[in-house]
C-alpha positions as CSV (number, residue, x, y, z in Angstrom):
1,M,28.4,12.3,-0.5
2,F,24.7,11.9,-1.6
3,K,22.9,8.5,-1.2
4,S,19.8,7.3,-3.0
5,G,18.1,4.1,-3.9
6,F,14.9,2.0,-4.0
7,I,13.6,0.1,-1.0
8,A,11.0,-2.6,-1.4
9,I,8.6,-3.3,1.5
10,I,7.3,-6.8,1.2
11,G,5.4,-9.2,3.5
12,R,2.1,-10.9,4.2
13,P,-1.2,-9.0,4.0
14,N,-2.0,-6.7,6.9
15,V,1.4,-6.6,8.6
16,G,1.5,-2.8,8.3
17,K,3.5,-2.1,5.1
18,S,1.3,0.8,4.0
19,T,1.3,2.2,7.5
20,L,5.1,2.1,7.4
21,L,5.1,3.9,4.0
22,N,2.9,6.6,5.3
23,R,4.9,7.0,8.5
24,V,8.3,7.4,6.7
25,T,6.9,10.0,4.2
26,G,4.7,11.8,6.7
27,E,1.8,11.7,4.3
28,K,-1.1,9.4,3.7
29,I,0.0,8.1,0.3
30,A,-1.1,4.4,0.6
31,I,-4.6,3.6,1.8
32,T,-4.8,1.5,5.0
33,T,-7.6,-0.6,6.5
34,A,-7.9,-3.5,9.0
35,K,-8.9,-5.8,6.1
36,P,-6.2,-7.8,4.3
37,Q,-5.3,-7.3,0.6
38,T,-6.1,-3.6,0.7
39,T,-3.1,-2.7,-1.4
40,R,-3.4,-3.9,-5.0
41,N,-0.6,-1.9,-6.8
42,R,3.0,-0.9,-6.2
43,I,2.9,2.5,-4.3
44,M,5.9,4.7,-4.2
45,G,6.7,7.0,-1.3
46,I,9.8,9.3,-1.4
47,K,11.6,10.4,1.8
48,N,13.8,13.4,1.1
49,L,16.8,14.1,3.4
50,E,19.6,16.7,3.2
51,N,22.1,14.0,2.1
52,A,19.8,11.3,0.7
53,Q,16.7,10.3,-1.2
54,M,15.0,7.1,0.0
55,I,12.4,5.8,-2.5
56,F,10.1,3.2,-0.7
57,L,8.0,0.8,-2.7
58,D,4.9,-0.6,-0.9
59,T,3.7,-3.8,-2.4
60,P,0.6,-6.0,-2.2
61,G,0.6,-8.6,0.6
62,I,2.0,-12.0,-0.4
63,H,-0.7,-14.6,-0.2
64,A,-2.0,-17.7,-1.9
65,A,-3.2,-16.4,-5.2
66,R,-6.6,-17.4,-6.4
67,G,-7.9,-15.8,-9.6
68,P,-6.4,-13.3,-12.0
69,L,-6.6,-10.3,-9.7
70,N,-4.8,-12.0,-6.9
71,K,-2.1,-13.3,-9.3
72,Y,-1.7,-9.8,-10.6
73,M,-1.1,-8.6,-7.0
74,I,1.5,-11.3,-6.4
75,D,3.3,-10.5,-9.7
76,V,3.5,-6.8,-8.7
77,A,5.0,-7.6,-5.3
78,M,7.6,-10.2,-6.6
79,G,8.4,-8.1,-9.7
80,T,9.4,-5.2,-7.5
81,L,12.3,-7.2,-6.0
82,E,14.1,-7.2,-9.3
83,T,14.6,-3.4,-9.3
84,V,15.6,-2.4,-5.8
85,D,18.7,-1.7,-3.7
86,I,17.3,-3.0,-0.4
87,V,14.5,-5.4,0.6
88,V,12.6,-4.8,3.8
89,L,10.7,-8.0,4.8
90,M,8.0,-6.9,7.2
91,T,6.3,-9.2,9.7
92,E,4.5,-8.6,13.0
93,A,5.5,-9.5,16.5
94,A,4.5,-13.1,17.3
95,S,5.7,-16.0,19.4
96,E,7.3,-17.6,16.3
97,P,7.9,-17.0,12.6
98,H,4.7,-17.3,10.5
99,P,4.7,-20.2,7.9
100,D,4.0,-17.7,5.1
101,D,7.1,-15.7,6.1
102,L,9.2,-18.9,5.8
103,A,7.8,-19.5,2.3
104,L,8.7,-16.0,1.3
105,L,12.2,-16.4,2.7
106,E,12.8,-19.3,0.4
107,K,12.2,-16.9,-2.5
108,L,14.6,-14.3,-1.0
109,K,17.5,-16.8,-0.7
110,S,18.8,-15.8,-4.1
111,A,18.5,-12.0,-3.4
112,S,21.6,-10.1,-4.4
113,V,20.7,-7.0,-2.2
114,P,20.6,-6.6,1.6
115,V,17.5,-8.0,3.2
116,I,16.4,-6.4,6.5
117,L,13.7,-7.8,8.7
118,V,11.3,-5.4,10.3
119,I,9.1,-6.7,13.1
120,N,6.1,-4.4,13.4
121,K,3.3,-4.0,15.9
122,T,5.5,-4.1,18.9
123,D,3.1,-1.7,20.6
124,T,0.5,-4.5,20.9
125,A,2.8,-7.5,21.4
126,R,2.8,-9.7,24.4
127,K,5.7,-9.0,26.7
128,G,8.8,-11.2,26.1
129,I,8.0,-12.6,22.7
130,I,10.1,-10.4,20.5
131,L,13.6,-11.6,21.5
132,P,12.8,-15.3,20.9
133,Q,11.2,-14.3,17.6
134,I,14.4,-12.5,16.6
135,D,16.5,-15.5,17.6
136,A,14.3,-17.8,15.6
137,F,14.6,-15.7,12.4
138,R,18.3,-15.4,12.8
139,G,18.5,-19.2,12.7
140,I,16.5,-19.3,9.4
141,F,18.0,-16.6,7.2
142,H,20.9,-14.3,7.1
143,F,19.3,-10.9,7.6
144,R,21.7,-7.9,7.5
145,E,19.7,-6.3,10.4
146,I,16.6,-7.1,12.4
147,I,14.7,-4.1,13.8
148,P,11.5,-4.1,15.9
149,I,9.3,-1.1,15.3
150,S,5.7,0.2,15.6
151,A,4.8,1.9,12.3
152,L,1.6,3.1,14.0
153,T,3.2,4.9,16.9
154,G,6.6,5.7,15.4
155,Y,8.6,3.6,17.8
156,N,12.2,2.9,16.6
157,M,11.6,4.6,13.3
158,D,14.7,6.7,13.5
159,D,16.8,3.5,14.0
160,L,15.2,2.0,11.0
161,I,15.8,5.0,8.8
162,N,19.5,5.3,9.9
163,T,20.0,1.6,9.3
164,L,18.6,1.8,5.8
165,L,20.8,4.8,5.1
166,D,23.8,2.7,6.0
167,Y,23.0,0.2,3.3
168,L,21.8,2.8,0.7
169,P,24.3,3.2,-2.2
170,E,25.7,6.5,-3.5
171,G,23.5,7.9,-6.2
172,P,21.7,10.9,-7.7
173,R,18.5,12.6,-6.6
174,Y,16.0,10.8,-8.8
175,F,13.0,13.0,-8.0
176,P,12.6,16.7,-7.1
177,E,13.0,17.2,-3.4
178,D,9.4,18.4,-2.9
179,Q,8.0,15.3,-4.5
180,I,6.6,12.5,-2.2
181,T,5.2,10.1,-4.7
182,D,4.9,9.2,-8.4
183,L,1.2,8.5,-8.2
184,S,-1.2,10.6,-10.3
185,E,-3.9,12.7,-8.7
186,R,-6.5,10.4,-10.4
187,F,-5.0,7.4,-8.8
188,I,-5.0,9.0,-5.3
189,A,-8.6,10.0,-5.7
190,A,-9.6,6.5,-6.8
191,E,-7.8,4.8,-4.0
192,T,-9.3,7.2,-1.4
193,I,-12.8,6.3,-2.6
194,R,-11.9,2.6,-2.6
195,Q,-10.7,2.8,1.0
196,K,-14.0,4.3,2.1
197,I,-15.8,1.4,0.4
198,I,-13.6,-1.1,2.2
199,V,-14.3,0.5,5.6
200,L,-18.0,1.0,5.1
201,T,-19.0,-2.3,3.5
202,R,-18.6,-5.9,4.5
203,E,-18.2,-9.5,3.2
204,E,-17.4,-9.7,-0.5
205,I,-18.1,-6.1,-1.4
206,P,-14.5,-4.7,-0.7
207,Y,-12.9,-7.4,-2.8
208,A,-15.3,-7.1,-5.7
209,T,-14.9,-3.4,-6.1
210,A,-12.7,-1.3,-8.3
211,V,-12.8,2.5,-8.8
212,T,-11.9,4.5,-11.9
213,V,-11.8,8.3,-12.2
214,D,-13.7,9.4,-15.3
215,S,-13.0,13.2,-14.9
216,F,-10.6,15.2,-12.8
217,K,-10.9,19.0,-13.5
218,E,-9.1,21.5,-11.5
219,D,-9.9,25.2,-11.2
220,E,-6.8,26.8,-9.7
221,E,-8.3,30.3,-9.5
222,R,-11.2,29.1,-7.4
223,N,-9.1,26.4,-5.6
224,F,-11.7,23.9,-6.6
225,I,-11.6,20.3,-8.1
226,R,-14.5,18.5,-9.7
227,I,-14.1,14.7,-9.7
228,Q,-16.4,12.2,-11.4
229,A,-15.7,8.5,-10.6
230,T,-17.2,5.1,-11.2
231,I,-17.4,2.3,-8.7
232,H,-17.3,-1.1,-10.5
233,V,-18.8,-4.2,-9.0
234,E,-19.4,-7.8,-10.2
235,K,-23.1,-8.3,-9.5
236,A,-26.3,-6.3,-9.5
237,S,-26.9,-7.3,-5.9
238,Q,-23.5,-5.6,-5.0
239,K,-24.6,-2.5,-6.8
240,G,-27.7,-2.4,-4.7
241,I,-25.7,-2.7,-1.5
242,L,-23.3,0.1,-2.5
243,I,-26.1,2.5,-3.4
244,G,-28.0,1.7,-0.2
245,K,-31.5,2.6,0.8
246,R,-32.4,5.9,-1.0
247,G,-28.8,6.2,-1.9
248,S,-27.6,6.4,1.7
249,M,-24.5,4.2,1.4
250,L,-23.3,5.9,-1.8
251,K,-23.8,9.3,-0.2
252,E,-21.8,8.3,2.9
253,I,-18.9,6.9,0.7
254,G,-18.9,10.2,-1.2
255,R,-19.1,12.3,2.0
256,Q,-16.1,10.6,3.7
257,S,-14.1,10.5,0.5
258,R,-14.6,14.2,-0.2
259,I,-13.5,15.2,3.3
260,E,-10.3,13.2,3.0
261,L,-9.6,14.4,-0.6
262,E,-10.1,18.0,0.5
263,K,-7.4,17.5,3.2
264,F,-5.0,15.9,0.8
265,F,-5.4,18.4,-2.1
266,A,-6.0,21.4,0.1
267,A,-8.9,22.4,-2.1
268,R,-12.6,22.3,-2.2
269,I,-13.9,19.1,-3.8
270,Y,-17.1,18.3,-5.7
271,L,-17.3,14.5,-6.0
272,E,-19.8,12.7,-8.1
273,L,-20.0,8.9,-7.9
274,F,-21.6,6.3,-10.1
275,V,-21.9,2.5,-9.7
276,R,-21.6,0.1,-12.6
277,V,-21.9,-3.6,-12.9
278,E,-18.8,-5.1,-14.7
279,K,-19.7,-8.7,-14.5
280,N,-17.1,-11.0,-13.0
281,W,-14.3,-8.4,-13.6
282,T,-11.9,-10.0,-11.0
283,H,-11.8,-13.2,-13.1
284,D,-11.5,-11.6,-16.6
285,E,-8.0,-10.6,-17.8
286,R,-9.4,-8.2,-20.4
287,K,-11.6,-6.4,-17.8
288,L,-8.7,-6.3,-15.3
289,R,-6.6,-4.4,-17.9
290,K,-9.5,-2.1,-18.6
291,L,-9.8,-1.2,-14.9
292,G,-6.1,-0.4,-14.7
293,Y,-4.7,-3.7,-13.4
294,K,-2.0,-4.1,-16.0
295,H,1.2,-6.1,-15.9
296,A,4.3,-4.2,-16.5
C-alpha cells in the first residue's frame, strides 16, 4: 500500500512554518529569517519515503492584511486549504492560545480534512507551560492530534511524520522520487537574494523589496551558472540604502547570496545585481502581477 497526499502548514507569522518545511525535506527550500512575513508565496517541499510521498505546502503567515501585497499573501495561505488532505496548524509554545490562533480556528471549523495542531519552539519554552496549553486548545477545537515539536532542533519530528502518515490517504507518487520541490531555479535564486536583503537591512527595506531574476544561464560543462537579478524597491532613498556607500551593501548582499547559491546548486555562481525603483509597487495591483505576485 502506497500513501500520498498534500499537507498544508498554516499559522501566524514567524511560528516556524518554513523551518519545519526545511526540516522535513532535509533541504533549505524555504527562506527563513527572524522577521515576520518572510514567506510571500506557497512553497512546496516533498518528502519521499519507501511507502509514501508527503507533499508539504508552506504558506505565508496569517496576519491582519493591509494593502494589496498582504492581501495577496493571505489569499495564498487560505486558498491552499481547499486543495489538501491534511491541515497542520502551527503555533508556538506559550502560556495560553494566541488570539490570532483562535481567529484562525474559526475559519477551520468547516474543514473537511483532519486538522493537526503542532506546537513549535519547545526548545525555548518555559518549563510547565506546554501541557496547560494543550489542554486549552483541546477545549477550543477538535484536533485529531496535538504534537509538541522543535523544528529547529528536530525534537519529536519522527512522531509528527508517523502521525501524518497515519492520516495520509492511499494514492500515487505524484512526483519523481528524487524531486524535493516544484520551485523553479529562478525562484530559488530570487528568494535566496531576498533573504539576504531581509537579514542585512532594517526598518521598511525588507518589506518594500522584491527580486526578479532577469537571466539564468547554466554552463553544464564548466559547472557554472551566470545569474542576473534586479532588486525592486519603492523609493529612491531605499535604493540608496541597498546600494550602500561605494556599493558596499549591494556587494555584501551579492557575496552572501552567491555563497548560499553555490551550496544549493553545487556549482560556481557569477551573480550580477541591479537595483531599480518601482514606485509604490506593494500598493499597485498591476505592478504586483508584474513582479510575480499573481493570484491563481
